Structure formats: C-alpha cells, structure tokens
N, CA, C and O atoms as a GROMACS GRO file, in nm:
protein
  348
    1MET      N    1  -4.146   0.131   1.006
    1MET     CA    2  -4.004   0.139   1.033
    1MET      C    3  -3.922   0.127   0.905
    1MET      O    4  -3.815   0.188   0.893
    2ASP      N    5  -3.972   0.050   0.809
    2ASP     CA    6  -3.901   0.035   0.683
    2ASP      C    7  -3.899   0.167   0.605
    2ASP      O    8  -3.803   0.197   0.534
    3ASP      N    9  -4.005   0.244   0.620
    3ASP     CA   10  -4.012   0.372   0.548
    3ASP      C   11  -3.906   0.469   0.597
    3ASP      O   12  -3.850   0.544   0.518
    4ILE      N   13  -3.878   0.469   0.726
    4ILE     CA   14  -3.776   0.560   0.782
    4ILE      C   15  -3.638   0.521   0.730
    4ILE      O   16  -3.561   0.608   0.687
    5GLY      N   17  -3.605   0.393   0.733
    5GLY     CA   18  -3.476   0.347   0.683
    5GLY      C   19  -3.460   0.374   0.534
    5GLY      O   20  -3.351   0.409   0.487
    6GLU      N   21  -3.569   0.357   0.461
    6GLU     CA   22  -3.567   0.383   0.318
    6GLU      C   23  -3.544   0.531   0.289
    6GLU      O   24  -3.468   0.566   0.198
    7ALA      N   25  -3.609   0.617   0.365
    7ALA     CA   26  -3.592   0.762   0.347
    7ALA      C   27  -3.451   0.806   0.383
    7ALA      O   28  -3.392   0.891   0.316
    8ILE      N   29  -3.396   0.750   0.490
    8ILE     CA   30  -3.259   0.784   0.529
    8ILE      C   31  -3.161   0.738   0.422
    8ILE      O   32  -3.068   0.811   0.387
    9GLY      N   33  -3.180   0.617   0.371
    9GLY     CA   34  -3.093   0.566   0.265
    9GLY      C   35  -3.101   0.648   0.139
    9GLY      O   36  -2.999   0.675   0.075
   10ARG      N   37  -3.221   0.688   0.102
   10ARG     CA   38  -3.240   0.771  -0.017
   10ARG      C   39  -3.172   0.907   0.000
   10ARG      O   40  -3.110   0.957  -0.094
   11GLY      N   41  -3.184   0.965   0.119
   11GLY     CA   42  -3.117   1.092   0.147
   11GLY      C   43  -2.966   1.080   0.144
   11GLY      O   44  -2.897   1.170   0.096
   12PHE      N   45  -2.914   0.969   0.196
   12PHE     CA   46  -2.769   0.946   0.196
   12PHE      C   47  -2.717   0.936   0.053
   12PHE      O   48  -2.615   0.998   0.021
   13PHE      N   49  -2.784   0.861  -0.033
   13PHE     CA   50  -2.738   0.846  -0.170
   13PHE      C   51  -2.755   0.975  -0.250
   13PHE      O   52  -2.677   1.000  -0.342
   14ARG      N   53  -2.854   1.055  -0.217
   14ARG     CA   54  -2.866   1.186  -0.282
   14ARG      C   55  -2.750   1.277  -0.243
   14ARG      O   56  -2.700   1.352  -0.327
   15ALA      N   57  -2.708   1.270  -0.119
   15ALA     CA   58  -2.594   1.350  -0.074
   15ALA      C   59  -2.466   1.307  -0.145
   15ALA      O   60  -2.386   1.390  -0.186
   16ILE      N   61  -2.447   1.177  -0.158
   16ILE     CA   62  -2.330   1.126  -0.230
   16ILE      C   63  -2.335   1.170  -0.376
   16ILE      O   64  -2.233   1.209  -0.432
   17GLY      N   65  -2.451   1.164  -0.437
   17GLY     CA   66  -2.467   1.209  -0.575
   17GLY      C   67  -2.438   1.357  -0.590
   17GLY      O   68  -2.376   1.399  -0.688
   18TYR      N   69  -2.483   1.436  -0.493
   18TYR     CA   70  -2.456   1.579  -0.496
   18TYR      C   71  -2.306   1.605  -0.486
   18TYR      O   72  -2.252   1.690  -0.558
   19ILE      N   73  -2.240   1.534  -0.397
   19ILE     CA   74  -2.096   1.553  -0.380
   19ILE      C   75  -2.022   1.519  -0.510
   19ILE      O   76  -1.934   1.593  -0.553
   20LEU      N   77  -2.059   1.408  -0.571
   20LEU     CA   78  -1.993   1.369  -0.696
   20LEU      C   79  -2.023   1.467  -0.809
   20LEU      O   80  -1.933   1.505  -0.884
   21ALA      N   81  -2.148   1.506  -0.822
   21ALA     CA   82  -2.187   1.590  -0.935
   21ALA      C   83  -2.140   1.734  -0.920
   21ALA      O   84  -2.077   1.788  -1.010
   22GLU      N   85  -2.171   1.794  -0.810
   22GLU     CA   86  -2.143   1.937  -0.795
   22GLU      C   87  -2.001   1.967  -0.752
   22GLU      O   88  -1.934   2.052  -0.811
   23ILE      N   89  -1.955   1.899  -0.651
   23ILE     CA   90  -1.824   1.934  -0.596
   23ILE      C   91  -1.712   1.877  -0.683
   23ILE      O   92  -1.621   1.951  -0.721
   24PHE      N   93  -1.718   1.748  -0.715
   24PHE     CA   94  -1.610   1.689  -0.794
   24PHE      C   95  -1.616   1.737  -0.939
   24PHE      O   96  -1.519   1.793  -0.989
   25PHE      N   97  -1.729   1.715  -1.005
   25PHE     CA   98  -1.740   1.749  -1.147
   25PHE      C   99  -1.744   1.899  -1.168
   25PHE      O  100  -1.682   1.951  -1.261
   26GLY      N  101  -1.816   1.969  -1.082
   26GLY     CA  102  -1.835   2.113  -1.101
   26GLY      C  103  -1.716   2.198  -1.064
   26GLY      O  104  -1.700   2.307  -1.118
   27THR      N  105  -1.633   2.152  -0.973
   27THR     CA  106  -1.520   2.236  -0.932
   27THR      C  107  -1.386   2.174  -0.973
   27THR      O  108  -1.309   2.238  -1.045
   28ILE      N  109  -1.359   2.054  -0.929
   28ILE     CA  110  -1.228   1.994  -0.955
   28ILE      C  111  -1.208   1.969  -1.104
   28ILE      O  112  -1.106   2.007  -1.161
   29CYS      N  113  -1.305   1.905  -1.166
   29CYS     CA  114  -1.291   1.876  -1.309
   29CYS      C  115  -1.289   2.004  -1.392
   29CYS      O  116  -1.219   2.012  -1.493
   30TYR      N  117  -1.366   2.104  -1.351
   30TYR     CA  118  -1.367   2.230  -1.425
   30TYR      C  119  -1.230   2.296  -1.422
   30TYR      O  120  -1.180   2.340  -1.525
   31TRP      N  121  -1.170   2.304  -1.305
   31TRP     CA  122  -1.042   2.374  -1.294
   31TRP      C  123  -0.927   2.292  -1.350
   31TRP      O  124  -0.822   2.349  -1.380
   32VAL      N  125  -0.942   2.163  -1.364
   32VAL     CA  126  -0.842   2.083  -1.435
   32VAL      C  127  -0.860   2.100  -1.586
   32VAL      O  128  -0.762   2.109  -1.659
   33GLY      N  129  -0.984   2.104  -1.632
   33GLY     CA  130  -1.013   2.114  -1.775
   33GLY      C  131  -0.998   2.253  -1.833
   33GLY      O  132  -0.979   2.267  -1.954
   34TRP      N  133  -1.007   2.355  -1.751
   34TRP     CA  134  -1.000   2.493  -1.801
   34TRP      C  135  -0.870   2.523  -1.874
   34TRP      O  136  -0.874   2.572  -1.986
   35PRO      N  137  -0.753   2.496  -1.814
   35PRO     CA  138  -0.630   2.526  -1.889
   35PRO      C  139  -0.611   2.436  -2.011
   35PRO      O  140  -0.552   2.479  -2.111
   36VAL      N  141  -0.662   2.313  -2.005
   36VAL     CA  142  -0.651   2.224  -2.120
   36VAL      C  143  -0.735   2.279  -2.236
   36VAL      O  144  -0.690   2.280  -2.351
   37CYS      N  145  -0.856   2.325  -2.207
   37CYS     CA  146  -0.941   2.386  -2.311
   37CYS      C  147  -0.875   2.511  -2.368
   37CYS      O  148  -0.880   2.534  -2.489
   38LYS      N  149  -0.815   2.592  -2.282
   38LYS     CA  150  -0.746   2.714  -2.328
   38LYS      C  151  -0.631   2.679  -2.421
   38LYS      O  152  -0.612   2.745  -2.523
   39ILE      N  153  -0.555   2.574  -2.387
   39ILE     CA  154  -0.440   2.535  -2.470
   39ILE      C  155  -0.487   2.476  -2.602
   39ILE      O  156  -0.433   2.510  -2.708
   40LEU      N  157  -0.586   2.388  -2.597
   40LEU     CA  158  -0.633   2.321  -2.720
   40LEU      C  159  -0.699   2.417  -2.818
   40LEU      O  160  -0.691   2.396  -2.939
   41THR      N  161  -0.765   2.521  -2.767
   41THR     CA  162  -0.835   2.615  -2.854
   41THR      C  163  -0.757   2.744  -2.874
   41THR      O  164  -0.810   2.842  -2.926
   42PHE      N  165  -0.630   2.744  -2.834
   42PHE     CA  166  -0.544   2.862  -2.846
   42PHE      C  167  -0.604   2.985  -2.780
   42PHE      O  168  -0.593   3.096  -2.832
   43GLY      N  169  -0.668   2.966  -2.666
   43GLY     CA  170  -0.720   3.075  -2.585
   43GLY      C  171  -0.858   3.125  -2.621
   43GLY      O  172  -0.905   3.223  -2.563
   44LYS      N  173  -0.926   3.060  -2.715
   44LYS     CA  174  -1.059   3.109  -2.757
   44LYS      C  175  -1.172   3.060  -2.668
   44LYS      O  176  -1.270   3.131  -2.650
   45TYR      N  177  -1.160   2.938  -2.613
   45TYR     CA  178  -1.267   2.884  -2.528
   45TYR      C  179  -1.206   2.840  -2.396
   45TYR      O  180  -1.100   2.777  -2.398
   46PRO      N  181  -1.262   2.867  -2.288
   46PRO     CA  182  -1.374   2.958  -2.262
   46PRO      C  183  -1.325   3.103  -2.259
   46PRO      O  184  -1.214   3.132  -2.216
   47SER      N  185  -1.410   3.190  -2.306
   47SER     CA  186  -1.374   3.331  -2.305
   47SER      C  187  -1.381   3.383  -2.161
   47SER      O  188  -1.431   3.314  -2.072
   48SER      N  189  -1.332   3.502  -2.141
   48SER     CA  190  -1.330   3.556  -2.004
   48SER      C  191  -1.471   3.578  -1.951
   48SER      O  192  -1.491   3.582  -1.829
   49LYS      N  193  -1.570   3.591  -2.039
   49LYS     CA  194  -1.710   3.605  -1.994
   49LYS      C  195  -1.769   3.471  -1.955
   49LYS      O  196  -1.869   3.466  -1.883
   50GLN      N  197  -1.710   3.361  -2.002
   50GLN     CA  198  -1.764   3.229  -1.975
   50GLN      C  199  -1.700   3.161  -1.855
   50GLN      O  200  -1.740   3.050  -1.820
   51VAL      N  201  -1.605   3.223  -1.792
   51VAL     CA  202  -1.540   3.161  -1.677
   51VAL      C  203  -1.643   3.142  -1.567
   51VAL      O  204  -1.711   3.237  -1.528
   52VAL      N  205  -1.653   3.021  -1.519
   52VAL     CA  206  -1.752   2.987  -1.418
   52VAL      C  207  -1.680   2.978  -1.284
   52VAL      O  208  -1.588   2.898  -1.267
   53TYR      N  209  -1.724   3.059  -1.191
   53TYR     CA  210  -1.664   3.056  -1.059
   53TYR      C  211  -1.738   2.955  -0.971
   53TYR      O  212  -1.847   2.910  -1.006
   54LEU      N  213  -1.678   2.922  -0.860
   54LEU     CA  214  -1.731   2.814  -0.776
   54LEU      C  215  -1.874   2.838  -0.731
   54LEU      O  216  -1.952   2.743  -0.725
   55ASP      N  217  -1.910   2.962  -0.700
   55ASP     CA  218  -2.043   2.986  -0.644
   55ASP      C  219  -2.154   2.987  -0.747
   55ASP      O  220  -2.270   2.970  -0.711
   56ASP      N  221  -2.123   3.008  -0.876
   56ASP     CA  222  -2.230   3.014  -0.974
   56ASP      C  223  -2.220   2.906  -1.081
   56ASP      O  224  -2.277   2.921  -1.189
   57TYR      N  225  -2.148   2.798  -1.052
   57TYR     CA  226  -2.137   2.690  -1.151
   57TYR      C  227  -2.270   2.620  -1.174
   57TYR      O  228  -2.303   2.587  -1.288
   58SER      N  229  -2.346   2.598  -1.069
   58SER     CA  230  -2.468   2.519  -1.082
   58SER      C  231  -2.574   2.587  -1.169
   58SER      O  232  -2.660   2.520  -1.225
   59GLY      N  233  -2.568   2.719  -1.180
   59GLY     CA  234  -2.668   2.789  -1.260
   59GLY      C  235  -2.632   2.802  -1.406
   59GLY      O  236  -2.715   2.846  -1.486
   60GLN      N  237  -2.511   2.766  -1.444
   60GLN     CA  238  -2.467   2.783  -1.582
   60GLN      C  239  -2.426   2.650  -1.642
   60GLN      O  240  -2.380   2.560  -1.572
   61ARG      N  241  -2.443   2.640  -1.771
   61ARG     CA  242  -2.400   2.520  -1.842
   61ARG      C  243  -2.279   2.549  -1.931
   61ARG      O  244  -2.236   2.462  -2.006
   62ASP      N  245  -2.225   2.670  -1.924
   62ASP     CA  246  -2.111   2.705  -2.007
   62ASP      C  247  -1.988   2.624  -1.972
   62ASP      O  248  -1.905   2.597  -2.060
   63GLY      N  249  -1.974   2.584  -1.849
   63GLY     CA  250  -1.855   2.513  -1.806
   63GLY      C  251  -1.861   2.363  -1.822
   63GLY      O  252  -1.770   2.293  -1.778
   64PHE      N  253  -1.966   2.311  -1.885
   64PHE     CA  254  -1.979   2.166  -1.898
   64PHE      C  255  -1.863   2.106  -1.976
   64PHE      O  256  -1.807   2.005  -1.935
   65TRP      N  257  -1.826   2.168  -2.088
   65TRP     CA  258  -1.720   2.111  -2.170
   65TRP      C  259  -1.586   2.117  -2.099
   65TRP      O  260  -1.504   2.025  -2.112
   66CYS      N  261  -1.561   2.223  -2.025
   66CYS     CA  262  -1.437   2.228  -1.947
   66CYS      C  263  -1.436   2.119  -1.841
   66CYS      O  264  -1.333   2.056  -1.818
   67SER      N  265  -1.549   2.096  -1.777
   67SER     CA  266  -1.558   1.990  -1.676
   67SER      C  267  -1.542   1.852  -1.739
   67SER      O  268  -1.477   1.765  -1.682
   68ALA      N  269  -1.601   1.832  -1.856
   68ALA     CA  270  -1.589   1.703  -1.923
   68ALA      C  271  -1.445   1.677  -1.966
   68ALA      O  272  -1.396   1.565  -1.951
   69ILE      N  273  -1.378   1.777  -2.018
   69ILE     CA  274  -1.237   1.764  -2.056
   69ILE      C  275  -1.153   1.737  -1.931
   69ILE      O  276  -1.062   1.655  -1.934
   70GLY      N  277  -1.184   1.807  -1.822
   70GLY     CA  278  -1.112   1.785  -1.697
   70GLY      C  279  -1.129   1.643  -1.645
   70GLY      O  280  -1.033   1.583  -1.598
   71LEU      N  281  -1.250   1.590  -1.653
   71LEU     CA  282  -1.275   1.452  -1.612
   71LEU      C  283  -1.195   1.355  -1.698
   71LEU      O  284  -1.137   1.259  -1.648
   72LEU      N  285  -1.192   1.380  -1.828
   72LEU     CA  286  -1.114   1.296  -1.919
   72LEU      C  287  -0.965   1.302  -1.885
   72LEU      O  288  -0.897   1.199  -1.887
   73VAL      N  289  -0.914   1.420  -1.855
   73VAL     CA  290  -0.773   1.435  -1.818
   73VAL      C  291  -0.743   1.360  -1.689
   73VAL      O  292  -0.641   1.294  -1.678
   74ILE      N  293  -0.831   1.370  -1.591
   74ILE     CA  294  -0.812   1.300  -1.464
   74ILE      C  295  -0.811   1.148  -1.485
   74ILE      O  296  -0.729   1.078  -1.426
   75ILE      N  297  -0.901   1.098  -1.568
   75ILE     CA  298  -0.906   0.954  -1.596
   75ILE      C  299  -0.780   0.909  -1.668
   75ILE      O  300  -0.722   0.806  -1.633
   76VAL      N  301  -0.736   0.985  -1.767
   76VAL     CA  302  -0.614   0.949  -1.841
   76VAL      C  303  -0.493   0.952  -1.749
   76VAL      O  304  -0.408   0.863  -1.757
   77LEU      N  305  -0.483   1.052  -1.663
   77LEU     CA  306  -0.371   1.059  -1.570
   77LEU      C  307  -0.372   0.941  -1.471
   77LEU      O  308  -0.267   0.885  -1.440
   78CYS      N  309  -0.489   0.905  -1.423
   78CYS     CA  310  -0.498   0.790  -1.332
   78CYS      C  311  -0.457   0.661  -1.400
   78CYS      O  312  -0.383   0.581  -1.342
   79VAL      N  313  -0.502   0.640  -1.522
   79VAL     CA  314  -0.464   0.519  -1.596
   79VAL      C  315  -0.314   0.518  -1.620
   79VAL      O  316  -0.249   0.414  -1.604
   80PHE      N  317  -0.256   0.632  -1.657
   80PHE     CA  318  -0.113   0.641  -1.680
   80PHE      C  319  -0.034   0.610  -1.553
   80PHE      O  320   0.061   0.532  -1.556
   81VAL      N  321  -0.074   0.669  -1.442
   81VAL     CA  322  -0.004   0.647  -1.316
   81VAL      C  323  -0.016   0.501  -1.271
   81VAL      O  324   0.082   0.442  -1.228
   82PHE      N  325  -0.135   0.445  -1.282
   82PHE     CA  326  -0.154   0.306  -1.240
   82PHE      C  327  -0.072   0.209  -1.325
   82PHE      O  328  -0.019   0.112  -1.272
   83GLN      N  329  -0.063   0.235  -1.454
   83GLN     CA  330   0.015   0.146  -1.541
   83GLN      C  331   0.165   0.170  -1.524
   83GLN      O  332   0.244   0.076  -1.533
   84HIS      N  333   0.203   0.292  -1.502
   84HIS     CA  334   0.345   0.324  -1.489
   84HIS      C  335   0.404   0.266  -1.361
   84HIS      O  336   0.516   0.214  -1.362
   85PHE      N  337   0.330   0.274  -1.252
   85PHE     CA  338   0.379   0.225  -1.124
   85PHE      C  339   0.329   0.084  -1.092
   85PHE      O  340   0.350   0.036  -0.980
   86ASN      N  341   0.265   0.018  -1.186
   86ASN     CA  342   0.214  -0.119  -1.169
   86ASN      C  343   0.128  -0.136  -1.043
   86ASN      O  344   0.147  -0.228  -0.965
   87VAL      N  345   0.037  -0.047  -1.026
   87VAL     CA  346  -0.050  -0.052  -0.907
   87VAL      C  347  -0.165  -0.147  -0.933
   87VAL      O  348  -0.250  -0.166  -0.846
   0.00000   0.00000   0.00000
C-alpha cells in the first residue's frame, strides 16, 4: 500500500514540476523576456529565425535566455510591487 501512495505522490510532484518548467518558464517567462531582449540588444536577439512558438519550445534551447530574462523581470516587478504597496 505504501508503494501506491509513493507512486501517486511522485506523479503529482512531477506534474507540478512540469507545470512550473514548461508552462510557466517556457511560455510566460519567454513572452515577457522576448521584448526585453529585443530592446536591450537593439533588435538583434532573438532573430526572427529564433522565435520559439508555444508548441515547439520544449525541443529548442534558443529561447532559454529570453525565458531567463523574463523570469528576472517578473521577479523584479513582484519585488517592486510588494515594496511599493507594503504588502
């Protein structure tokens, strides 16, 4: 009986990890970071060939830096909002 509960728990945490990694980092952070990368590099990165669409993000690593910049922007905005509104 312990093995069944352990397998269910492991599957649940894998699903949560997938949601965080693929959906949040792969889509939301990418689309937040994409315009920031374009502005910071004066339109050179990412090029139009490197744009990663939602369905093929998992197969490419070109969008990692855009996603990382997007995550950084989201964290900075959250810190700013929390400090500004004293939350």
